[in-house]
DOMI-919847 format. One line per 8 residues: their letters; for each residue x, y, z of N, C-alpha, C. Coordinates in steps of 0.2 Angstrom, whole numbers. Example, Ala and Ser with C-alpha at 12.3 -4.5 7.8 and 13.67 -1.06 7.14 Angstrom:
as = 66,-28,39,62,-22,39,66,-16,39 | 64,-11,35,68,-5,36,64,0,39
// end
This chain:
mlylnkyn = 4,-6,0,0,0,0,4,6,0 | 10,6,3,14,12,3,17,14,-4 | 19,9,-8,21,10,-14,15,13,-19 | 9,11,-18,4,13,-21,3,21,-20 | 3,22,-13,2,29,-11,8,34,-14 | 14,31,-14,20,35,-17,19,36,-24 | 17,31,-28,16,32,-35,10,37,-37 | 5,36,-33,-1,41,-35,1,48,-33
mevhsetg = 6,50,-29,7,57,-27,13,59,-31 | 17,55,-35,23,57,-39,20,60,-46 | 24,65,-48,22,69,-54,24,64,-60 | 19,63,-64,19,58,-70,23,61,-75 | 28,58,-79,32,61,-84,28,63,-90 | 23,60,-92,19,63,-98,14,68,-96 | 10,67,-91,5,72,-89,7,78,-85 | 13,77,-82,15,83,-78,12,84,-71
vppqvrwe = 7,80,-70,4,80,-63,3,73,-60 | 3,72,-54,2,66,-50,-4,63,-52 | -5,56,-53,-11,52,-55,-17,54,-50 | -15,55,-44,-21,56,-39,-24,63,-41 | -20,68,-42,-22,74,-44,-26,74,-50 | -24,71,-55,-27,70,-62,-34,67,-61 | -34,62,-57,-41,58,-56,-46,63,-52 | -43,66,-47,-48,71,-43,-50,77,-47
taflprlp = -47,79,-52,-49,85,-56,-54,82,-62 | -58,77,-61,-63,75,-65,-60,73,-72 | -55,69,-72,-51,67,-78,-56,62,-82 | -57,64,-88,-61,59,-92,-57,56,-98 | -58,50,-99,-54,46,-104,-55,49,-111 | -51,49,-115,-52,51,-122,-57,46,-126 | -62,49,-128,-67,45,-131,-66,44,-139 | -68,39,-142,-67,38,-149,-71,44,-153
dsraefdl = -68,46,-159,-70,51,-163,-77,50,-166 | -78,43,-167,-84,41,-171,-87,35,-169 | -93,34,-171,-97,28,-169,-93,21,-171 | -90,22,-177,-87,16,-180,-81,14,-175 | -77,20,-173,-71,18,-169,-74,16,-162 | -79,18,-159,-82,15,-153,-84,8,-154 | -87,6,-160,-89,-1,-161,-83,-5,-161 | -77,-3,-164,-71,-7,-164,-69,-8,-156
lllqvakt = -70,-4,-152,-68,-5,-145,-73,-11,-142 | -79,-11,-144,-84,-15,-141,-85,-22,-145 | -84,-22,-151,-85,-28,-155,-78,-31,-156 | -76,-35,-152,-69,-38,-152,-68,-43,-157 | -74,-47,-159,-73,-53,-163,-72,-50,-170 | -67,-52,-173,-66,-50,-180,-64,-56,-184 | -67,-56,-190,-65,-62,-195,-64,-59,-202 | -61,-63,-206,-60,-60,-213,-64,-64,-217
rrirpdgi = -68,-61,-222,-72,-64,-227,-71,-61,-234 | -73,-65,-239,-73,-62,-246,-81,-60,-247 | -81,-55,-251,-88,-53,-253,-90,-56,-259 | -96,-60,-259,-99,-63,-264,-104,-59,-268 | -106,-61,-274,-111,-57,-277,-118,-57,-273 | -119,-61,-269,-125,-61,-265,-124,-59,-258 | -118,-56,-256,-117,-53,-249,-111,-57,-246 | -111,-57,-240,-106,-60,-236,-109,-66,-232
hfnsfrym = -106,-71,-233,-108,-77,-229,-104,-78,-223 | -108,-79,-218,-104,-80,-211,-109,-84,-206 | -106,-89,-203,-110,-94,-199,-117,-96,-201 | -116,-98,-208,-122,-101,-211,-128,-96,-212 | -126,-89,-212,-131,-84,-214,-128,-80,-219 | -132,-76,-222,-130,-71,-228,-131,-64,-225 | -126,-60,-226,-127,-53,-224,-127,-48,-230 | -131,-43,-230,-132,-39,-236,-132,-32,-235
nltlaayv = -129,-28,-239,-130,-21,-240,-128,-19,-247 | -132,-14,-249,-131,-12,-256,-123,-10,-258 | -120,-7,-253,-113,-5,-253,-109,-10,-255 | -110,-16,-253,-106,-22,-254,-105,-24,-262 | -110,-22,-266,-110,-24,-273,-104,-21,-277 | -101,-15,-274,-95,-13,-278,-89,-16,-275 | -89,-21,-271,-83,-24,-268,-83,-31,-269 | -87,-34,-273,-88,-41,-274,-81,-44,-276
gesvtiry = -79,-49,-273,-72,-52,-274,-67,-50,-269 | -68,-44,-266,-63,-41,-261,-64,-45,-254 | -58,-45,-251,-58,-48,-244,-59,-42,-239 | -63,-43,-234,-65,-38,-229,-64,-41,-222 | -64,-37,-217,-64,-39,-210,-71,-37,-208 | -74,-42,-205,-81,-41,-201,-80,-41,-194 | -83,-37,-191,-83,-37,-183,-91,-37,-181 | -92,-41,-176,-98,-42,-173,-99,-43,-166
dprdmaei = -105,-43,-164,-106,-44,-157,-109,-52,-157 | -106,-56,-154,-108,-63,-154,-115,-64,-151 | -117,-59,-147,-124,-60,-144,-129,-57,-148 | -127,-54,-154,-132,-51,-158,-130,-52,-165 | -131,-57,-168,-129,-59,-175,-133,-56,-181 | -138,-52,-179,-142,-49,-185,-138,-44,-189 | -133,-41,-186,-129,-36,-190,-122,-37,-189 | -118,-36,-194,-111,-36,-194,-108,-29,-196
rvfyhdqf = -102,-27,-194,-99,-21,-197,-94,-23,-202 | -93,-20,-207,-89,-22,-213,-83,-17,-213 | -77,-19,-213,-71,-15,-214,-67,-17,-220 | -65,-12,-224,-61,-13,-230,-55,-9,-229 | -49,-12,-229,-43,-9,-228,-43,-5,-222 | -45,-8,-216,-46,-5,-210,-50,1,-209 | -54,2,-214,-59,8,-214,-66,5,-214 | -70,8,-210,-77,6,-210,-80,7,-216
lcsaicpe = -84,2,-219,-87,2,-225,-94,2,-225 | -97,-2,-221,-105,-2,-220,-107,-7,-214 | -113,-7,-212,-116,-12,-208,-120,-16,-213 | -119,-23,-212,-123,-27,-216,-128,-31,-212 | -134,-33,-214,-139,-36,-211,-141,-43,-213 | -142,-47,-209,-145,-54,-210,-152,-54,-210 | -155,-54,-216,-163,-54,-216,-166,-59,-212 | -163,-65,-211,-166,-70,-207,-166,-69,-200
lankqvns = -161,-65,-198,-161,-63,-190,-163,-56,-189 | -164,-52,-194,-166,-45,-192,-172,-44,-188 | -177,-48,-189,-183,-47,-185,-184,-51,-179 | -178,-54,-177,-178,-58,-171,-177,-54,-165 | -180,-55,-160,-180,-52,-153,-175,-55,-149 | -170,-51,-146,-165,-54,-142,-168,-54,-135 | -168,-60,-132,-171,-61,-125,-166,-60,-120 | -168,-56,-115,-163,-54,-109,-164,-59,-104
fs = -159,-61,-100,-160,-65,-94,-159,-61,-88 | -164,-60,-85,-163,-55,-79,-165,-59,-72
// end
């Protein structure tokens, strides 16, 4: 505990203030600049897929978006929430391209367990 107290009161080399002081002055972490960047933080599961003429095939489902038509044959990275497979986020060369929807899952309701 003594080391922790010492660390929290010493001036930090990058911020110029002790961590305890920075925390007490309502320090807010840097938030992502866009929703796509925020999604990257939350949607940790990433897979590579090739875009087919009828969309992206993943886990026995087909995901579609009109934007994908211009990228048929290209490899993309998809990111998704494994608890909600109705929608995936599609990235081309590490840039957000679009969200793609699975028509079979789009109208399904997610049950919560409380």
